[in-house]
C-alpha positions as CSV (number, residue, x, y, z in Angstrom):
1,X,-1.4,3.6,3.0
2,X,-4.1,0.4,2.7
3,X,-1.7,-2.8,4.0
4,X,0.8,-4.0,6.2
5,X,3.9,-5.5,5.6
6,X,5.5,-7.5,8.2
7,X,9.1,-8.7,7.1
8,X,11.3,-11.7,7.8
9,X,15.0,-11.4,6.9
10,X,17.3,-14.3,7.8
11,X,20.1,-16.0,6.6
12,X,19.5,-19.6,4.5
13,X,21.3,-21.4,6.9
14,X,21.6,-21.8,10.3
15,X,24.8,-19.5,11.2
16,X,26.1,-22.1,14.0
17,X,25.3,-25.4,11.1
18,X,25.7,-24.0,7.5
19,X,24.2,-27.6,6.5
20,X,21.4,-26.9,8.4
21,X,19.2,-24.5,5.5
22,X,15.5,-25.3,7.0
23,X,16.0,-23.4,10.8
24,X,16.1,-20.4,9.7
25,X,13.1,-20.3,7.2
26,X,11.1,-22.1,10.0
27,X,11.8,-19.2,12.5
28,X,11.0,-16.2,9.9
29,X,7.7,-18.5,9.7
30,X,6.7,-18.8,12.8
31,X,7.1,-15.0,13.5
32,X,5.0,-14.5,10.6
33,X,2.4,-16.6,11.4
34,X,1.8,-15.3,14.7
35,X,0.7,-12.1,13.1
36,X,-2.4,-14.6,12.1
37,X,-2.5,-16.4,15.6
38,X,-2.2,-13.3,17.9
39,X,-3.1,-13.7,21.0
40,X,-5.8,-10.9,22.6
41,X,-4.7,-9.8,26.8
42,X,-5.5,-6.5,28.3
43,X,-1.8,-6.6,29.5
44,X,-0.8,-6.8,25.6
45,X,-3.1,-3.9,24.6
46,X,-2.7,-1.2,26.7
47,X,1.7,-2.0,26.2
48,X,0.9,-1.4,22.1
49,X,-1.2,1.3,23.1
50,X,1.6,3.3,25.0
51,X,4.0,2.1,22.0
52,X,1.2,3.5,19.6
53,X,1.3,6.6,21.5
54,X,4.8,6.9,22.0
55,X,6.1,7.0,18.6
56,X,3.0,8.8,17.7
57,X,4.7,12.0,20.1
58,X,8.0,10.9,18.8
59,X,6.9,11.7,15.0
60,X,4.7,14.7,15.5
61,X,7.6,17.3,14.2
62,X,6.9,20.2,11.6
63,X,8.6,18.0,9.1
64,X,6.3,14.9,9.7
65,X,3.5,17.6,9.4
66,X,4.8,19.3,6.6
67,X,5.1,15.6,5.0
68,X,1.4,15.2,6.0
69,X,0.2,18.3,4.7
70,X,1.7,17.0,0.8
71,X,0.6,13.8,0.7
72,X,-3.4,15.3,1.6
73,X,-2.6,17.9,-1.3
74,X,-1.6,15.6,-3.9
75,X,-4.1,12.9,-2.8
76,X,-6.5,15.3,-2.3
77,X,-9.5,13.1,-4.4
78,X,-9.0,10.2,-2.7
79,X,-9.4,8.4,1.1
80,X,-5.7,7.9,1.0
81,X,-5.2,11.8,1.7
82,X,-6.9,11.0,5.5
83,X,-6.0,7.6,5.9
84,X,-2.3,7.6,7.6
85,X,-0.1,4.6,9.2
86,X,-0.5,5.9,11.9
87,X,-3.9,6.4,12.8
88,X,-5.9,8.6,14.6
89,X,-5.5,9.6,18.3
90,X,-9.2,9.9,20.0
91,X,-9.2,6.0,18.3
92,X,-6.2,5.2,19.6
93,X,-7.0,5.8,22.9
94,X,-10.8,4.6,22.9
95,X,-9.8,0.7,21.7
96,X,-11.5,-2.3,23.6
97,X,-10.1,-5.6,23.3
98,X,-13.1,-6.2,21.2
99,X,-12.6,-4.2,19.3
100,X,-9.3,-5.1,18.2
101,X,-10.6,-8.8,18.2
102,X,-13.2,-7.6,15.4
103,X,-10.2,-5.5,13.7
104,X,-8.0,-8.6,13.5
105,X,-10.8,-11.6,12.7
106,X,-11.9,-9.0,9.9
107,X,-8.2,-7.9,8.2
108,X,-5.9,-10.5,9.6
109,X,-7.0,-14.2,8.2
110,X,-5.3,-16.4,5.6
111,X,-7.8,-15.3,3.3
112,X,-6.7,-11.4,3.6
113,X,-3.0,-12.2,3.5
114,X,0.0,-12.8,0.8
115,X,3.3,-14.9,1.8
116,X,6.2,-13.9,-0.8
117,X,9.5,-16.1,-0.1
118,X,12.4,-15.1,-1.7
119,X,15.8,-16.9,-1.3
120,X,17.9,-19.1,-2.3
121,X,16.1,-22.8,-1.8
122,X,14.2,-25.1,-3.9
123,X,10.8,-24.5,-4.1
124,X,9.5,-27.9,-3.3
125,X,11.6,-27.0,0.3
126,X,10.1,-23.9,0.6
127,X,6.5,-24.9,0.0
128,X,6.8,-27.7,2.1
129,X,7.5,-25.5,5.4
130,X,5.3,-22.7,4.7
131,X,2.8,-25.9,4.3
132,X,4.3,-27.2,7.8
133,X,4.1,-23.7,9.6
134,X,1.2,-21.8,8.1
135,X,-1.3,-25.0,6.8
136,X,-2.6,-25.3,9.9
137,X,-3.8,-22.0,10.9
138,X,-7.7,-22.1,10.2
139,X,-9.8,-19.7,8.0
140,X,-12.1,-17.2,8.8
141,X,-15.3,-16.0,7.7
142,X,-14.9,-12.5,6.5
143,X,-18.4,-12.2,5.7
144,X,-19.1,-12.2,9.1
145,X,-19.1,-9.2,9.5
146,X,-21.3,-8.0,6.4
147,X,-21.2,-8.1,3.0
148,X,-19.6,-10.3,0.9
149,X,-16.3,-12.0,1.6
150,X,-13.6,-10.5,-0.3
151,X,-12.2,-12.2,-3.1
152,X,-15.2,-13.9,-3.5
153,X,-15.4,-15.8,-6.9
154,X,-12.7,-13.9,-8.2
155,X,-9.6,-16.0,-8.0
156,X,-11.0,-18.7,-9.2
157,X,-12.0,-16.2,-12.6
158,X,-8.5,-15.5,-12.4
159,X,-7.9,-19.2,-13.2
160,X,-6.5,-19.5,-9.2
161,X,-7.8,-22.6,-6.9
162,X,-10.6,-22.4,-5.5
163,X,-10.5,-21.4,-1.8
164,X,-10.9,-24.1,1.3
165,X,-14.2,-23.4,2.9
166,X,-14.2,-21.1,6.4
167,X,-12.7,-23.2,9.1
168,X,-10.8,-25.6,7.0
169,X,-6.6,-25.5,6.9
170,X,-5.0,-22.9,4.8
171,X,-4.4,-24.1,1.1
172,X,-1.2,-22.6,-0.3
173,X,-0.3,-21.4,-3.2
174,X,2.9,-21.2,-4.4
175,X,3.7,-19.6,-8.4
176,X,6.9,-20.8,-9.4
177,X,6.6,-17.9,-12.0
178,X,5.1,-14.8,-11.6
179,X,3.3,-15.8,-15.4
180,X,0.0,-16.4,-12.8
181,X,-2.9,-13.8,-14.0
182,X,-1.7,-10.6,-11.0
183,X,-4.4,-8.2,-9.2
184,X,-4.3,-6.0,-6.7
185,X,-7.2,-7.3,-5.1
186,X,-9.5,-5.0,-2.9
187,X,-10.6,-5.7,0.4
188,X,-14.3,-5.5,1.2
189,X,-13.7,-2.8,3.5
190,X,-11.7,-0.6,1.6
191,X,-13.5,1.1,-1.5
192,X,-10.6,1.2,-4.6
193,X,-8.2,4.0,-4.7
194,X,-8.7,5.8,-7.9
195,X,-6.9,9.2,-8.7
196,X,-6.8,12.3,-11.1
197,X,-4.3,12.4,-13.2
198,X,-2.6,15.1,-14.3
199,X,-2.9,16.4,-17.5
200,X,-5.4,17.6,-20.4
201,X,-7.0,20.5,-20.5
202,X,-6.6,23.5,-17.9
203,X,-10.4,23.2,-17.2
204,X,-10.7,22.4,-13.8
205,X,-10.3,19.4,-13.0
206,X,-8.6,16.5,-13.9
207,X,-9.8,13.5,-16.2
208,X,-10.8,10.5,-13.9
209,X,-9.5,7.6,-16.4
210,X,-11.9,5.0,-15.2
211,X,-11.2,2.7,-18.2
212,X,-7.8,2.5,-17.5
213,X,-8.2,1.9,-14.2
214,X,-10.5,-0.9,-14.8
215,X,-9.8,-2.3,-18.4
216,X,-7.2,-4.8,-17.8
217,X,-9.5,-6.4,-14.7
218,X,-13.0,-6.4,-16.3
219,X,-12.9,-9.8,-17.9
220,X,-12.1,-11.6,-14.4
221,X,-13.5,-8.7,-11.8
222,X,-16.7,-9.8,-13.3
223,X,-19.1,-6.6,-13.0
224,X,-19.6,-6.4,-9.4
225,X,-16.1,-5.1,-9.2
226,X,-16.2,-2.9,-12.0
227,X,-19.0,-1.3,-10.7
228,X,-17.0,-0.9,-7.7
229,X,-14.6,0.8,-9.5
230,X,-16.9,3.0,-11.0
231,X,-18.4,4.0,-8.0
232,X,-15.1,4.4,-6.3
233,X,-14.6,6.8,-9.6
234,X,-17.3,9.0,-9.9
235,X,-16.8,9.8,-6.0
236,X,-13.2,10.8,-7.0
237,X,-14.4,12.9,-9.9
238,X,-17.0,14.7,-7.6
239,X,-14.4,15.7,-4.5
240,X,-12.3,17.2,-7.6
241,X,-14.6,19.2,-8.7
242,X,-15.1,20.8,-5.3
243,X,-11.5,20.7,-5.1
244,X,-10.1,22.3,-7.9
245,X,-9.7,25.9,-9.5
246,X,-8.5,26.6,-12.7
247,X,-4.7,26.6,-11.1
248,X,-5.6,22.7,-10.2
249,X,-6.0,21.4,-6.2
250,X,-4.4,24.5,-3.8
251,X,-3.1,24.0,-0.6
252,X,-1.5,26.3,1.3
253,X,0.2,25.4,5.0
254,X,1.3,27.6,7.8
255,X,3.2,26.9,11.0
256,X,4.8,28.7,13.2
257,X,7.6,26.5,13.5
258,X,8.5,26.7,10.0
259,X,11.2,28.9,9.6
260,X,11.2,29.1,5.7
261,X,8.5,28.5,3.0
262,X,8.8,25.9,0.3
263,X,6.9,25.5,-3.1
264,X,5.6,22.4,-4.4
265,X,4.2,21.2,-7.6
266,X,2.7,18.2,-8.8
267,X,1.9,16.3,-11.7
268,X,0.3,12.9,-10.3
269,X,0.9,10.6,-13.4
270,X,-0.2,6.8,-14.0
271,X,3.1,4.4,-13.4
272,X,4.6,3.4,-16.9
273,X,5.1,-0.4,-17.4
274,X,8.9,-1.1,-17.9
275,X,9.5,-4.4,-20.6
276,X,11.3,-3.5,-22.9
277,X,14.9,-2.4,-23.1
278,X,13.8,1.0,-24.5
279,X,11.0,1.4,-22.5
280,X,13.9,1.0,-19.9
281,X,16.3,3.8,-21.9
282,X,12.9,6.2,-22.3
283,X,12.8,6.1,-18.2
284,X,16.3,6.4,-17.7
285,X,16.8,9.1,-19.9
286,X,14.1,11.1,-18.6
287,X,15.2,10.9,-15.0
288,X,18.8,12.3,-15.7
289,X,17.3,15.3,-17.6
290,X,15.3,15.4,-14.5
291,X,19.0,15.1,-12.6
292,X,20.7,17.8,-14.7
293,X,17.6,20.9,-15.1
294,X,18.3,20.5,-11.4
295,X,21.8,21.2,-10.8
296,X,21.4,23.6,-13.7
297,X,18.8,25.4,-11.8
298,X,20.7,25.3,-8.7
299,X,24.0,26.8,-10.5
300,X,22.1,29.3,-11.3
301,X,20.7,30.4,-8.1
302,X,24.0,31.0,-6.8
303,X,24.6,34.2,-8.4
304,X,20.8,35.4,-8.1
305,X,20.0,33.8,-5.2
306,X,15.8,33.6,-5.4
307,X,15.6,30.2,-3.3
308,X,17.7,27.9,-2.0
309,X,17.8,24.7,-3.4
310,X,15.4,23.2,-6.4
311,X,14.7,19.6,-6.3
312,X,13.2,17.1,-8.5
313,X,12.0,13.8,-7.7
314,X,10.3,11.2,-10.2
315,X,8.6,9.0,-8.0
316,X,7.0,5.5,-9.0
317,X,4.9,6.0,-5.8
318,X,4.4,8.3,-3.1
């Protein structure tokens, strides 16, 4: 919901010349670099506006509306329930060229982007090609629009090399192994997203796991980021207080185009890390048990059809 992914897949070698193992990666990187070096023209804006509005009308089915209603209930306590990738039609219709330029300048710049390269190529070669294609893209001052630049001081606190100054060439940092400290860094435009987890006493609200959310990053993120998480947690808890009754957050969605009814019950829990074989076996066993229970309930419903079908899903994200 709060990030955009541009994905380019290509063969390692040039199909017409298998010995050429650089051209295809160059082409893929060139395509991705255009995202950061977009050309702003009135004609292109109107074409994109028409394309997005057309896509919006195509996906505006009853199934999509039900899916949105489910996500709004699932994430009722935070801003994910109000922010969908397609956007809001009145805003799409009203944006001008300057609005798009400002948004692109704030979000689509090297200081707010991550590039992942995965392929059967030497690390030095990938770094050289990445530096050659994207290393000349100038850094933009993310603080021009007000507020501190995103991730200011945080990367250095986590052990990453210092970022170049605004206006200088982009520094390309390549990690050969995933042992570099990682953290889902938040843009200054979007506050941290925290969730009200299911479980605990049925006391009308879920406990906000503030310590769980920030304890692993306090030493790196320093006090400013801890305060940002704390503020988001308090806002999340306040929203839950206004939404939740003794049975939890209850939402009803009805529409004349629906020919049947469905009942959805959610238990939102933190993702459990799987770092050992034992943890993997436990996670697999839970999924097998849920699948078996689903089959069992659906078989029983054939003789006494109180419902059409039962479905259990255990998702690592939603």
